[in-house]
C-alpha positions as CSV (number, residue, x, y, z in Angstrom):
1,X,2.5,9.6,28.9
2,X,3.2,9.8,25.2
3,X,7.0,10.3,24.2
4,X,7.6,12.8,21.7
5,X,8.7,10.3,19.2
6,X,8.3,6.5,19.2
7,X,10.4,4.7,16.6
8,X,7.8,1.8,16.5
9,X,5.2,4.3,15.1
10,X,7.1,4.3,11.9
11,X,8.7,0.7,11.7
12,X,5.4,-1.2,12.5
13,X,3.5,0.0,9.4
14,X,6.4,-0.9,7.2
15,X,6.8,-4.5,8.3
16,X,5.1,-5.9,11.5
17,X,1.6,-4.3,10.9
18,X,1.8,-4.0,7.0
19,X,-1.7,-2.8,6.2
20,X,-1.8,-5.3,3.2
21,X,0.0,-8.3,4.0
22,X,-0.8,-8.2,7.8
23,X,-4.0,-6.3,8.3
24,X,-5.4,-7.1,4.8
25,X,-6.9,-3.7,4.4
26,X,-6.9,-1.6,1.3
27,X,-7.4,-4.4,-1.2
28,X,-9.9,-2.4,-3.5
29,X,-7.4,0.0,-5.0
30,X,-4.5,-2.8,-4.9
31,X,-6.8,-5.1,-7.3
32,X,-7.3,-2.1,-9.6
33,X,-4.0,-0.6,-9.9
34,X,-1.2,-3.1,-9.1
35,X,-1.1,-4.4,-12.6
36,X,1.3,-1.7,-13.7
37,X,4.4,-0.6,-11.4
38,X,4.0,3.1,-12.6
39,X,0.4,3.2,-11.4
40,X,1.2,1.3,-8.4
41,X,3.9,3.9,-7.4
42,X,1.6,6.5,-8.2
43,X,-1.1,5.2,-5.8
44,X,1.6,4.7,-3.2
45,X,2.6,8.3,-3.2
46,X,-0.8,9.6,-3.1
47,X,-1.6,7.2,-0.3
48,X,1.4,8.4,1.8
49,X,0.4,12.1,1.3
50,X,-3.2,11.6,2.2
51,X,-2.7,9.2,5.1
52,X,0.5,11.5,6.7
53,X,-1.6,14.5,6.1
54,X,-4.7,13.4,7.7
55,X,-3.2,11.7,10.8
56,X,-1.4,15.0,11.5
57,X,-4.4,17.0,11.2
58,X,-6.5,14.6,13.2
59,X,-4.0,14.4,15.9
60,X,-3.8,18.3,16.1
61,X,-7.5,18.7,16.5
62,X,-8.2,15.6,18.6
63,X,-9.0,17.5,21.8
64,X,-11.1,20.0,20.1
65,X,-13.7,17.9,18.4
66,X,-16.5,16.4,20.5
67,X,-16.6,12.7,21.1
68,X,-19.9,12.2,19.3
69,X,-18.9,13.8,16.0
70,X,-15.4,12.5,15.6
71,X,-15.9,10.2,12.8
72,X,-17.5,12.7,10.4
73,X,-14.9,15.2,11.3
74,X,-12.2,12.6,10.5
75,X,-13.9,11.7,7.2
76,X,-14.0,15.5,6.1
77,X,-10.2,15.8,7.0
78,X,-9.4,12.7,4.8
79,X,-11.8,14.0,2.0
80,X,-9.9,17.2,2.0
81,X,-6.5,15.7,1.5
82,X,-8.0,13.2,-1.0
83,X,-9.4,16.1,-3.0
84,X,-6.1,18.1,-3.1
85,X,-4.5,14.9,-4.2
86,X,-7.1,14.4,-7.0
87,X,-7.0,17.7,-8.3
88,X,-3.2,18.1,-8.0
89,X,-2.6,14.9,-10.2
90,X,-5.3,16.0,-12.6
91,X,-3.2,19.2,-13.2
92,X,0.2,18.1,-13.1
93,X,0.0,14.6,-14.0
94,X,-3.1,13.9,-16.2
95,X,-2.0,10.5,-17.6
96,X,-1.5,9.0,-14.1
97,X,-4.7,10.7,-13.0
98,X,-6.6,8.9,-15.7
99,X,-4.8,5.5,-15.0
100,X,-5.9,5.7,-11.4
101,X,-9.5,6.8,-12.4
102,X,-12.2,6.3,-9.5
103,X,-9.9,4.8,-7.2
104,X,-8.2,7.9,-6.4
105,X,-11.3,9.7,-5.1
106,X,-12.4,6.4,-3.3
107,X,-9.6,6.9,-1.0
108,X,-12.1,8.9,1.0
109,X,-13.6,5.7,2.2
110,X,-10.6,3.4,2.3
111,X,-10.6,1.8,5.8
112,X,-6.8,2.2,6.4
113,X,-7.2,5.9,6.4
114,X,-10.1,5.9,8.7
115,X,-8.9,3.2,10.9
116,X,-5.3,4.9,11.5
117,X,-7.2,8.2,12.2
118,X,-9.5,6.6,14.8
119,X,-7.0,3.9,16.3
120,X,-3.9,6.1,16.4
121,X,-3.9,9.7,15.4
122,X,-7.0,10.4,17.8
123,X,-4.8,9.1,20.8
124,X,-1.3,10.4,20.1
125,X,0.6,13.6,19.5
126,X,1.2,15.1,16.0
127,X,4.9,13.8,15.5
128,X,3.9,10.2,16.3
129,X,0.8,10.5,14.2
130,X,2.9,11.8,11.2
131,X,5.5,8.9,11.4
132,X,2.4,6.4,11.8
133,X,1.0,7.7,8.6
134,X,4.4,7.6,7.0
135,X,5.1,4.1,8.0
136,X,1.8,2.8,6.9
137,X,1.8,4.6,3.7
138,X,5.4,3.3,2.8
139,X,4.3,-0.2,3.9
140,X,1.4,-0.1,1.6
141,X,3.6,1.3,-1.3
142,X,6.2,-1.4,-0.8
143,X,3.3,-4.0,-0.9
144,X,1.6,-2.7,-3.8
145,X,4.8,-2.2,-5.8
146,X,6.1,-5.7,-5.1
147,X,2.8,-7.0,-6.5
148,X,2.9,-4.9,-9.3
149,X,6.5,-5.8,-10.2
150,X,5.4,-9.6,-10.3
151,X,2.0,-9.0,-12.1
152,X,3.4,-6.7,-14.7
153,X,6.4,-8.9,-15.4
154,X,4.6,-12.2,-15.7
155,X,1.2,-10.7,-17.2
156,X,2.6,-8.5,-19.7
157,X,6.4,-9.2,-20.1
158,X,7.2,-5.4,-19.3
159,X,8.2,-3.5,-16.2
160,X,7.4,0.3,-16.3
161,X,6.3,-0.2,-20.0
162,X,9.8,-1.5,-20.8
163,X,9.9,-5.1,-22.4
164,X,12.1,-6.9,-20.1
165,X,11.3,-10.9,-20.9
166,X,11.9,-10.4,-24.6
167,X,9.8,-10.5,-27.8
168,X,9.2,-14.3,-27.7
169,X,7.7,-14.3,-24.1
170,X,4.2,-15.4,-23.9
171,X,2.1,-13.2,-21.3
172,X,0.6,-15.1,-18.3
173,X,-2.6,-13.1,-18.9
174,X,-4.4,-14.3,-15.3
175,X,-1.8,-12.2,-13.8
176,X,-3.1,-8.8,-14.9
177,X,-6.7,-9.9,-13.8
178,X,-8.0,-9.6,-10.1
179,X,-7.5,-13.3,-9.7
180,X,-3.8,-12.9,-10.3
181,X,-3.6,-10.3,-7.6
182,X,-5.1,-12.7,-5.1
183,X,-2.8,-15.3,-6.2
184,X,0.3,-13.1,-5.8
185,X,-0.9,-11.7,-2.4
186,X,-1.6,-15.2,-1.1
187,X,2.0,-16.3,-2.0
188,X,3.4,-13.1,-0.6
189,X,1.7,-13.4,2.6
190,X,2.7,-17.1,2.9
191,X,6.3,-15.9,2.4
192,X,6.0,-13.1,5.1
193,X,4.5,-15.5,7.5
194,X,7.3,-17.9,7.0
195,X,10.4,-15.5,7.4
196,X,8.8,-13.6,10.3
197,X,5.9,-11.3,11.5
198,X,3.1,-13.8,11.3
199,X,-0.2,-12.6,12.8
200,X,-0.8,-13.9,16.2
201,X,-4.1,-15.4,17.0
């Protein structure tokens, strides 16, 4: 019997089962937009909205959807929220929309979104599904923002476009390239495993 609200539905996504550092999912947009903190926060906010909204919708209709068509239905739900997000950013924040580029509509096929719909929202009530989406979304946003802070600071000497390391700083250019993202992810995963939350085999 499902409780109305399980606190772990929210907390596990933020830390114990962080989608980036624990599950290693959603790396494609992470590699693309985490060279800038501004873009990372924008992607994170969009991700939170889509994941929370799609989780709630899937949970609400889960008993009405026939088993053999559930995956196509879940994809349609996710695509609807992604489209709303895409058009809204294009209308109200065109610069951010341009920066995120193709990686915004590609959220439709993001494995985190479909995975949470299938593994959690389709089996739990709307409230728990909302908090699961919110927790996973915040976990994703925190991870991508931390990575962006490191990459932008070391790779460009700036943070949110503001020079923070002085005019004489020589940028560590590999940090704003995909290999730099992998290096940062690797070090942060090692740090997370060292202080707690190590994935059990």
